[in-house]
N, C-alpha and C positions, 0 to 999 in steps of 0.2 A: 364421668367420662371427661378426659382432658381435651382441650382444644389443640389443634395443630400449631406448632411453633413457626414463627417467621413467615416466609412466603407461602408455605403450605396452607396457612389459614385462609379461608374463603374470602375474608374481608380485608386482607392485607393490602395496604396502599403502597408500601415500600418494598424494595428488594434488599437482600442481604448486602449487596454491593453499595446501595444507596445509604444504608445504615452505617457502613464503615466510612463512606465518604463524609457523611454528616459529622461523625465523631472526629475525623481528621480535620475538617474545616473548623470545627470549634476548638479542638485541642491545640492543633499546630499553627493555625492561621488566625486564631482569635476572633472568629466571627461570633456574633451574639446568637443566642438561642432564637431570637426573633428573626434575624437575618437568615439563619439556616432554615427555620420553619417556613419563611416566605419563599425561599428558593424551591423547597420540596412540596409546598402546598399543604402543610400541616399546621396545627396549632403550636404556638411557642411552648406551651406546657408539655406537649408531646415531644417536641424536639429536646427539651431539657431532660425529660425522663429517659429518652433514648441515649443521649450523650452521657448521662450519668450511669447508665447501665441498669436502670430500673425496668425499662421495657426492652424488648429484643435481647433478653438474657441469653438466648441461644447463640448469639454472636459475641465472642469475647471482646472486652474493651480494647485489647491490644491487637486485634486481628489486623493483619496487613492488607493493604489495598491490593486488589488483584489486577493484573494487566488486562486492558480491554481486549476483547476477542478480535482477532484480525480477520478481515474479510478476504475471501479468496480473490486473487488477481485474475482478471480475464484477459 
């Protein structure tokens, strides 16, 4: 039996959006794996695996950032 991918996994720490943000921060802004890992509270080796596409394979490496959800105005 395969485990659930991404956020559907019961022990997932990150969301799909955070994974995309991590990849953008590393690729486009040059943050180190250690910096990205520190920001998201994960190990540098995990950040490296995510940014290189070894982990979170269900999220394409070139996935675009999604606009943040807008809150309803009162």
